Residue frames as qw, qx, qy, qz and C-alpha x, y, z in Angstrom:
[[0.715, 0.225, -0.631, -0.200, 13.68, -31.55, -15.23],
 [0.872, -0.458, -0.043, -0.168, 13.35, -34.46, -12.82],
 [0.183, -0.729, 0.655, -0.074, 16.42, -35.14, -10.76],
 [0.534, 0.282, -0.785, -0.137, 18.08, -38.49, -11.56],
 [0.032, -0.104, 0.879, -0.464, 17.46, -39.76, -8.03],
 [0.509, 0.288, 0.523, -0.620, 13.69, -39.63, -8.72],
 [0.311, 0.299, -0.641, -0.635, 13.76, -41.07, -12.24],
 [0.081, -0.119, -0.989, -0.021, 11.89, -44.18, -11.04],
 [0.253, 0.433, 0.566, -0.654, 8.79, -42.18, -10.14],
 [0.316, 0.422, 0.736, 0.424, 6.06, -42.32, -12.83],
 [0.013, 0.897, 0.441, -0.033, 4.55, -38.94, -11.93],
 [0.320, 0.655, -0.053, 0.682, 5.59, -35.31, -12.31],
 [0.561, -0.520, -0.424, 0.485, 7.12, -34.07, -9.06],
 [0.187, 0.654, 0.110, 0.724, 6.75, -30.37, -8.36],
 [0.331, -0.438, -0.513, 0.659, 6.45, -27.67, -5.74],
 [0.078, 0.897, 0.411, -0.144, 5.10, -24.14, -5.35],
 [0.445, 0.668, 0.059, 0.594, 6.23, -20.80, -6.75],
 [0.282, -0.857, 0.166, -0.399, 7.02, -19.55, -3.22],
 [0.902, -0.160, -0.238, 0.321, 10.07, -21.54, -2.15],
 [0.446, 0.087, -0.158, 0.877, 12.30, -18.48, -2.07],
 [0.060, -0.745, -0.429, 0.507, 11.14, -15.30, -0.37],
 [0.083, -0.308, 0.405, 0.857, 10.84, -13.62, -3.73],
 [0.597, 0.386, -0.019, -0.704, 8.53, -13.15, -6.71],
 [0.920, 0.230, 0.264, -0.175, 7.40, -15.83, -9.14],
 [0.673, 0.684, -0.279, 0.037, 10.16, -15.43, -11.72],
 [0.020, 0.655, -0.715, 0.244, 13.16, -15.87, -9.37],
 [0.692, -0.171, 0.624, -0.320, 11.44, -18.92, -7.90],
 [0.886, 0.423, 0.116, -0.149, 10.85, -20.46, -11.32],
 [0.463, 0.732, -0.486, 0.120, 14.45, -19.87, -12.32],
 [0.268, -0.532, 0.737, -0.319, 15.66, -21.45, -9.07],
 [0.720, -0.024, 0.611, -0.328, 13.38, -24.48, -9.37],
 [0.698, 0.523, -0.227, -0.433, 13.51, -25.16, -13.11],
 [0.454, 0.446, -0.772, -0.003, 16.32, -27.75, -12.89],
 [0.123, -0.211, 0.846, -0.474, 14.91, -29.39, -9.76],
 [0.493, 0.279, 0.666, -0.484, 11.27, -30.17, -10.48],
 [0.237, 0.271, 0.804, 0.474, 8.95, -31.29, -13.27],
 [0.112, -0.717, -0.540, -0.427, 6.15, -28.88, -12.42],
 [0.163, -0.030, -0.388, 0.907, 5.69, -25.60, -10.55],
 [0.097, -0.721, -0.686, 0.003, 2.40, -24.63, -8.96],
 [0.120, 0.334, 0.023, 0.934, 1.85, -20.92, -9.58],
 [0.203, -0.581, -0.684, 0.391, 0.07, -19.66, -6.48],
 [0.099, 0.359, 0.278, 0.886, -1.92, -16.68, -7.72],
 [0.037, -0.542, -0.592, 0.596, -4.04, -14.08, -5.97],
 [0.023, 0.362, 0.433, 0.825, -6.65, -11.91, -7.62],
 [0.266, -0.676, -0.627, 0.280, -8.31, -9.93, -4.88],
 [0.070, 0.957, 0.247, 0.134, -9.20, -6.31, -4.33],
 [0.279, -0.930, 0.219, 0.092, -6.05, -5.21, -2.48],
 [0.332, -0.553, 0.700, 0.307, -3.39, -7.41, -4.12],
 [0.847, 0.485, 0.079, -0.203, -2.90, -8.93, -7.53],
 [0.335, -0.570, 0.668, 0.342, -0.01, -11.08, -8.71],
 [0.816, 0.461, 0.344, -0.057, -1.45, -12.26, -12.00],
 [0.569, -0.208, 0.434, 0.667, 1.41, -12.62, -14.50],
 [0.304, 0.712, -0.117, -0.622, 1.70, -10.01, -17.21],
 [0.863, 0.496, 0.022, -0.089, 1.90, -11.15, -20.85],
 [0.363, 0.740, -0.542, 0.162, 5.66, -10.51, -20.87],
 [0.393, -0.450, 0.741, -0.306, 6.12, -12.61, -17.72],
 [0.884, 0.168, 0.353, -0.256, 4.01, -15.40, -19.24],
 [0.721, 0.640, -0.265, 0.003, 6.30, -15.45, -22.28],
 [0.088, 0.657, -0.696, 0.277, 9.35, -15.72, -20.03],
 [0.639, -0.229, 0.638, -0.364, 7.79, -18.45, -17.89],
 [0.903, 0.364, 0.117, -0.197, 6.86, -20.39, -21.01],
 [0.532, 0.695, -0.472, 0.103, 10.42, -20.13, -22.35],
 [0.220, -0.534, 0.748, -0.328, 11.89, -21.42, -19.08],
 [0.799, 0.006, 0.503, -0.328, 9.48, -24.34, -19.05],
 [0.826, 0.545, -0.090, -0.112, 10.28, -25.16, -22.67],
 [0.301, 0.710, -0.608, 0.186, 14.04, -25.07, -22.00],
 [0.176, -0.387, 0.813, -0.398, 13.76, -27.35, -18.95],
 [0.440, -0.144, -0.840, -0.283, 11.03, -29.80, -20.03],
 [0.032, -0.190, -0.690, 0.698, 8.95, -28.43, -17.19],
 [0.179, -0.564, -0.636, -0.495, 5.25, -27.66, -16.78],
 [0.125, -0.188, 0.354, -0.908, 2.99, -25.51, -14.62],
 [0.237, -0.571, -0.786, 0.001, -0.04, -26.00, -12.45],
 [0.052, -0.402, 0.025, -0.914, -2.06, -22.92, -11.54],
 [0.192, -0.417, -0.786, 0.414, -3.81, -22.45, -8.20],
 [0.084, -0.701, -0.431, -0.562, -6.95, -20.33, -8.49],
 [0.117, -0.446, 0.334, -0.822, -7.59, -17.53, -5.96],
 [0.220, -0.162, -0.904, 0.329, -8.94, -18.71, -2.63],
 [0.167, 0.273, 0.448, -0.835, -11.52, -16.01, -1.85],
 [0.293, -0.084, -0.663, -0.684, -14.38, -17.48, -3.88],
 [0.331, 0.212, 0.724, -0.567, -18.03, -17.88, -2.95],
 [0.143, -0.121, -0.758, -0.625, -21.01, -19.19, -4.91],
 [0.016, 0.393, 0.835, -0.386, -23.88, -18.83, -2.46],
 [0.269, 0.752, 0.328, -0.505, -25.45, -15.71, -4.00],
 [0.680, 0.637, 0.291, 0.217, -25.69, -14.68, -7.65],
 [0.133, 0.964, -0.205, 0.105, -23.57, -11.53, -7.27],
 [0.507, -0.636, 0.578, 0.062, -20.92, -13.43, -5.33],
 [0.812, 0.131, 0.541, 0.178, -20.97, -16.24, -7.86],
 [0.539, 0.821, 0.105, 0.156, -20.58, -13.79, -10.74],
 [0.095, -0.908, 0.405, -0.048, -17.57, -12.19, -9.04],
 [0.678, -0.380, 0.623, 0.086, -16.02, -15.59, -8.34],
 [0.792, 0.403, 0.422, 0.181, -16.50, -16.83, -11.90],
 [0.355, 0.923, -0.078, 0.126, -15.02, -13.60, -13.28],
 [0.339, -0.772, 0.537, 0.020, -11.95, -14.07, -11.06],
 [0.779, -0.073, 0.607, 0.139, -11.52, -17.65, -12.26],
 [0.680, 0.649, 0.288, 0.182, -11.84, -16.62, -15.89],
 [0.097, 0.960, -0.259, 0.035, -9.32, -13.79, -15.40],
 [0.525, -0.549, 0.641, 0.113, -6.77, -16.30, -14.12],
 [0.778, 0.262, 0.547, 0.163, -7.47, -18.65, -17.02],
 [0.478, 0.867, 0.088, 0.106, -7.08, -15.80, -19.51],
 [0.126, -0.905, 0.407, 0.007, -3.81, -14.69, -17.88],
 [0.434, -0.492, 0.753, 0.050, -2.23, -18.16, -17.78],
 [0.881, 0.339, 0.243, -0.226, -3.78, -20.09, -20.67],
 [0.581, 0.724, -0.371, -0.019, -0.67, -19.70, -22.86],
 [0.210, -0.575, 0.769, -0.183, 1.37, -21.64, -20.27],
 [0.736, 0.056, -0.595, -0.318, -0.73, -24.71, -21.15],
 [0.311, -0.453, 0.679, -0.487, -0.98, -25.72, -17.48],
 [0.209, -0.025, -0.978, -0.006, -1.50, -29.31, -16.43],
 [0.278, -0.623, -0.731, -0.004, -4.38, -28.14, -14.26],
 [0.147, -0.513, 0.134, -0.835, -6.05, -25.18, -12.61],
 [0.361, -0.241, -0.829, 0.353, -6.59, -26.14, -8.95],
 [0.306, -0.489, -0.169, -0.799, -9.70, -24.80, -7.27],
 [0.017, -0.134, -0.797, 0.588, -11.17, -24.61, -3.76],
 [0.243, -0.607, -0.636, -0.410, -14.94, -24.76, -3.50],
 [0.255, -0.616, 0.130, -0.734, -16.58, -22.24, -1.20],
 [0.543, -0.191, -0.762, 0.297, -16.07, -23.44, 2.37],
 [0.042, -0.198, 0.317, -0.927, -17.29, -20.28, 4.11],
 [0.636, -0.126, 0.046, -0.760, -20.83, -21.60, 4.23],
 [0.765, 0.007, -0.634, -0.113, -20.15, -25.22, 5.12],
 [0.342, -0.487, 0.635, -0.493, -20.24, -27.02, 8.43],
 [0.098, 0.057, -0.994, 0.010, -20.52, -30.66, 9.56],
 [0.268, 0.350, 0.709, -0.550, -24.06, -29.83, 10.70],
 [0.333, 0.252, -0.363, -0.833, -25.29, -28.98, 7.20],
 [0.697, 0.228, 0.570, -0.370, -28.54, -30.69, 6.33],
 [0.567, 0.178, 0.707, 0.384, -29.06, -32.63, 3.11],
 [0.333, 0.855, 0.389, 0.079, -31.03, -29.81, 1.50],
 [0.130, -0.935, 0.212, 0.253, -28.32, -27.24, 2.31],
 [0.518, -0.374, 0.652, 0.408, -25.62, -29.56, 1.04],
 [0.547, 0.455, 0.641, 0.289, -27.46, -30.16, -2.22],
 [0.199, 0.965, 0.172, -0.018, -27.87, -26.41, -2.75],
 [0.336, -0.774, 0.419, 0.336, -24.16, -25.83, -2.00],
 [0.558, -0.070, 0.718, 0.410, -23.22, -28.46, -4.58],
 [0.447, 0.706, 0.526, 0.159, -25.69, -27.11, -7.13],
 [0.012, 0.978, -0.057, -0.202, -24.23, -23.60, -6.78],
 [0.405, -0.572, 0.596, 0.392, -20.73, -24.96, -7.32],
 [0.574, 0.240, 0.719, 0.310, -21.78, -27.02, -10.35],
 [0.332, 0.881, 0.336, 0.008, -23.47, -24.02, -11.96],
 [0.109, -0.917, 0.286, 0.257, -20.38, -21.85, -11.44],
 [0.528, -0.344, 0.691, 0.353, -18.01, -24.56, -12.63],
 [0.593, 0.474, 0.615, 0.214, -19.94, -25.15, -15.83],
 [0.229, 0.969, 0.060, -0.070, -19.55, -21.46, -16.68],
 [0.285, -0.762, 0.518, 0.263, -15.80, -21.79, -16.16],
 [0.565, -0.135, 0.761, 0.289, -15.18, -25.03, -18.04],
 [0.580, 0.722, 0.373, -0.051, -17.15, -23.72, -21.01],
 [0.187, 0.935, -0.274, -0.128, -14.02, -21.65, -21.70],
 [0.359, -0.543, 0.747, 0.133, -11.69, -24.69, -21.68],
 [0.538, 0.319, -0.674, -0.394, -10.94, -27.38, -24.24],
 [0.593, -0.087, -0.796, 0.084, -10.96, -30.04, -21.53],
 [0.532, -0.710, -0.066, -0.457, -13.06, -29.68, -18.35],
 [0.901, -0.326, -0.189, 0.216, -10.67, -32.02, -16.54],
 [0.459, 0.446, -0.234, 0.732, -8.07, -29.25, -16.57],
 [0.376, -0.603, 0.208, -0.672, -9.95, -27.96, -13.50],
 [0.582, -0.057, -0.775, 0.240, -9.12, -29.97, -10.36],
 [0.511, -0.702, -0.065, -0.492, -11.20, -29.58, -7.19],
 [0.322, 0.337, -0.725, 0.507, -9.21, -29.80, -3.98],
 [0.625, -0.551, -0.553, -0.001, -10.42, -31.38, -0.75],
 [0.024, -0.651, 0.302, -0.695, -10.26, -29.03, 2.24],
 [0.269, -0.003, -0.837, 0.476, -9.93, -29.79, 5.94],
 [0.283, 0.009, 0.326, -0.902, -13.16, -27.88, 6.71],
 [0.790, 0.146, 0.142, -0.578, -15.57, -30.42, 5.19],
 [0.773, -0.082, 0.625, 0.075, -15.55, -34.10, 4.14],
 [0.070, -0.366, 0.643, 0.669, -13.83, -34.75, 0.79],
 [0.240, 0.337, 0.896, 0.159, -16.84, -36.80, -0.31],
 [0.222, 0.757, 0.368, -0.492, -18.85, -33.57, -0.60],
 [0.083, 0.602, -0.444, -0.658, -16.77, -32.75, -3.69],
 [0.344, -0.019, 0.897, 0.277, -17.54, -36.03, -5.45],
 [0.407, 0.647, 0.643, -0.046, -20.99, -35.21, -6.90],
 [0.147, 0.894, -0.083, -0.415, -19.66, -31.85, -8.08],
 [0.208, -0.481, 0.731, 0.437, -16.70, -33.54, -9.79],
 [0.386, 0.237, 0.874, 0.174, -19.00, -36.02, -11.49],
 [0.328, 0.786, 0.487, -0.194, -21.65, -33.52, -12.58],
 [0.147, 0.910, -0.179, -0.345, -19.17, -30.99, -13.96],
 [0.923, 0.321, 0.028, 0.209, -16.85, -33.67, -15.39],
 [0.095, 0.874, -0.417, 0.229, -13.79, -32.07, -13.76],
 [0.688, 0.190, -0.630, 0.308, -10.83, -33.67, -12.00],
 [0.674, -0.722, -0.156, 0.009, -9.86, -34.05, -8.38],
 [0.296, 0.628, -0.518, 0.500, -6.91, -32.57, -6.50],
 [0.810, -0.454, -0.366, 0.058, -6.18, -34.74, -3.47],
 [0.009, 0.751, -0.427, 0.503, -4.51, -32.85, -0.65],
 [0.721, -0.094, -0.654, 0.208, -2.88, -35.48, 1.57],
 [0.186, 0.120, -0.502, 0.836, -2.15, -32.96, 4.31],
 [0.492, -0.198, 0.024, -0.847, -5.81, -31.99, 4.53],
 [0.814, -0.147, -0.514, -0.227, -6.74, -35.67, 4.79],
 [0.560, 0.003, -0.640, 0.526, -4.27, -36.08, 7.67],
 [0.122, -0.200, 0.306, -0.923, -5.76, -33.04, 9.43],
 [0.721, -0.163, -0.098, -0.666, -9.10, -34.86, 9.32],
 [0.444, -0.320, 0.817, -0.181, -7.44, -38.08, 10.51],
 [0.869, 0.381, 0.047, -0.313, -8.39, -39.79, 7.27],
 [0.742, -0.210, 0.544, 0.330, -6.30, -42.64, 5.89],
 [0.257, 0.694, -0.328, -0.586, -4.59, -41.17, 2.81],
 [0.105, -0.208, 0.921, 0.313, -3.76, -44.61, 1.39],
 [0.304, 0.435, 0.837, -0.133, -7.41, -45.70, 1.42],
 [0.311, 0.786, 0.216, -0.490, -8.60, -42.42, -0.06],
 [0.099, 0.613, -0.573, -0.534, -5.94, -42.36, -2.78],
 [0.243, -0.018, 0.952, 0.184, -6.64, -45.98, -3.68],
 [0.329, 0.595, 0.709, -0.189, -10.28, -45.13, -4.30],
 [0.240, 0.890, 0.206, -0.329, -9.94, -41.74, -5.98],
 [0.381, -0.442, 0.499, 0.640, -6.75, -41.88, -8.07],
 [0.406, 0.373, 0.702, 0.451, -8.64, -42.56, -11.33],
 [0.081, 0.902, 0.408, 0.111, -10.29, -39.14, -10.94],
 [0.441, -0.802, 0.029, 0.402, -7.14, -37.31, -9.83],
 [0.599, 0.722, 0.005, 0.347, -4.99, -34.91, -11.84],
 [0.165, 0.667, -0.424, 0.590, -3.03, -33.28, -8.99],
 [0.746, -0.471, -0.430, 0.190, -1.88, -34.43, -5.55],
 [0.043, -0.818, 0.297, -0.491, -0.79, -31.93, -2.89],
 [0.848, -0.211, -0.411, 0.259, 1.62, -33.34, -0.33],
 [0.063, 0.661, -0.369, 0.651, 2.89, -31.63, 2.83],
 [0.480, -0.159, -0.766, 0.397, 3.53, -32.43, 6.45],
 [0.414, -0.790, -0.248, -0.379, 1.66, -31.25, 9.52],
 [0.495, 0.072, -0.521, 0.692, 3.87, -29.67, 12.18],
 [0.036, -0.346, -0.452, 0.822, 2.94, -26.59, 14.16],
 [0.523, 0.515, 0.079, -0.674, 0.76, -25.89, 11.12],
 [0.839, 0.334, 0.421, 0.086, 0.12, -27.52, 7.76],
 [0.576, 0.801, -0.062, 0.154, 2.18, -27.03, 4.58],
 [0.315, -0.787, 0.530, 0.034, 5.42, -27.98, 6.30],
 [0.196, 0.512, -0.816, -0.185, 8.17, -30.44, 5.38],
 [0.854, -0.020, -0.433, -0.286, 7.40, -34.10, 4.74],
 [0.360, 0.243, -0.768, 0.471, 9.78, -34.82, 7.61],
 [0.426, -0.158, 0.442, -0.773, 6.69, -34.26, 9.77],
 [0.902, 0.071, -0.139, -0.403, 5.27, -37.46, 8.23],
 [0.740, -0.356, 0.565, 0.080, 6.61, -40.89, 9.11],
 [0.110, 0.503, -0.701, -0.494, 8.95, -42.22, 6.46],
 [0.262, 0.134, 0.955, 0.037, 6.91, -45.42, 6.39],
 [0.401, 0.685, 0.481, -0.372, 3.80, -43.42, 5.37],
 [0.228, 0.745, -0.344, -0.524, 5.77, -41.59, 2.69],
 [0.086, -0.287, 0.906, 0.299, 7.13, -44.90, 1.39],
 [0.359, 0.357, 0.851, -0.143, 3.64, -46.45, 1.37],
 [0.392, 0.770, 0.193, -0.465, 2.20, -43.53, -0.63],
 [0.139, 0.639, -0.597, -0.465, 5.07, -43.70, -3.13],
 [0.228, -0.049, 0.963, 0.133, 4.55, -47.45, -3.54],
 [0.418, 0.561, 0.651, -0.294, 0.84, -46.94, -4.15],
 [0.336, 0.793, -0.090, -0.501, 1.41, -44.25, -6.77],
 [0.041, 0.480, -0.793, -0.372, 3.92, -46.47, -8.55],
 [0.297, 0.138, 0.944, -0.031, 1.68, -49.55, -8.38],
 [0.394, 0.687, 0.527, -0.308, -1.29, -47.58, -9.71],
 [0.502, 0.219, 0.419, 0.725, 0.94, -46.01, -12.39],
 [0.007, 0.914, 0.309, -0.264, -0.16, -42.51, -11.46],
 [0.622, 0.258, 0.254, 0.694, 1.37, -40.28, -14.17],
 [0.031, 0.894, 0.245, 0.373, 0.04, -36.84, -13.30],
 [0.196, 0.648, -0.320, 0.663, 1.37, -34.20, -10.89],
 [0.662, -0.554, -0.424, 0.274, 2.44, -34.45, -7.25],
 [0.130, 0.777, -0.114, 0.606, 3.09, -31.02, -5.73],
 [0.533, -0.264, -0.524, 0.610, 5.14, -30.64, -2.57],
 [0.086, -0.819, -0.296, -0.483, 2.93, -27.82, -1.32],
 [0.598, -0.543, -0.227, 0.544, 5.42, -26.14, 0.95],
 [0.187, 0.944, 0.142, 0.232, 6.57, -22.54, 1.07],
 [0.285, -0.870, 0.391, 0.100, 10.21, -22.40, 2.12],
 [0.510, 0.590, -0.625, -0.033, 13.52, -23.65, 0.79],
 [0.173, -0.359, 0.852, -0.340, 14.19, -25.66, 3.94],
 [0.705, 0.135, 0.528, -0.455, 10.82, -27.43, 3.78],
 [0.758, 0.555, -0.195, -0.283, 11.28, -28.13, 0.07],
 [0.381, 0.585, -0.713, 0.071, 14.80, -29.52, 0.33],
 [0.286, -0.251, 0.842, -0.382, 14.15, -31.64, 3.43],
 [0.792, 0.258, 0.301, -0.464, 11.01, -33.03, 1.75],
 [0.691, 0.561, -0.428, -0.155, 13.10, -34.14, -1.23],
 [0.104, 0.469, -0.837, 0.262, 15.60, -35.77, 1.11],
 [0.561, -0.063, 0.650, -0.508, 12.76, -37.52, 2.97],
 [0.842, 0.400, -0.006, -0.361, 11.38, -38.90, -0.31],
 [0.495, 0.576, -0.650, 0.028, 14.85, -40.12, -1.27],
 [0.178, -0.339, 0.832, -0.401, 15.15, -41.86, 2.08],
 [0.737, 0.132, 0.437, -0.499, 11.72, -43.49, 1.70],
 [0.779, 0.508, -0.256, -0.264, 12.63, -44.77, -1.77],
 [0.424, 0.515, -0.725, 0.172, 15.87, -46.34, -0.55],
 [0.511, -0.374, 0.590, -0.501, 14.42, -47.84, 2.63]]
């Protein structure tokens, strides 16, 4: 449940399922009283699989119900859509995650488009084929959902966020805006958020230190305050995930937000 100090925020404030150096369940138990939403970071690859079992799903659901909390699910990262066999494997992985987590009624399933075959030098024909492959795969996935907007496409630092826009429109899915990735590209997050918030279901927020996904203390407090003001002015009601992966980064990010709100 949202902490009283953040009651003025209109959105659901969350973080990831890897704040403690432990499995999903201990993290959820630790975070349940501190956040509105937990992003379950899942892997479904050949050598490792942390998809929740049905019994774990029941326990996660009960915790969420007891604490007025919700979940966001992050799809596996190792997806590719450039060839039919690869696309079939990727779609099957996405559907396996949906099947495993559907009973949690997640706010969104966050997805990365294939970035292994992108580069700033891509020609228009290559870019159109890349988008077409993604749209075809996405339509197979959202056919299994009640609402296609439960899928949220995330911008990555490896290609311009605008490349996602025609895919989002054609597949009628949502956007996940990663502010840290925008900062890595030296893009103005305020300008981008102002334009794309109507399409957005999830926002990822983290600072850039020696690497990305670090505490918001690596951002200026004035930038944090400006983003919070914008989200309040635009009455953004969906999920903001502090996408960090340690207790220290999580707790100092909360303190930094509190400081920005009181400045």
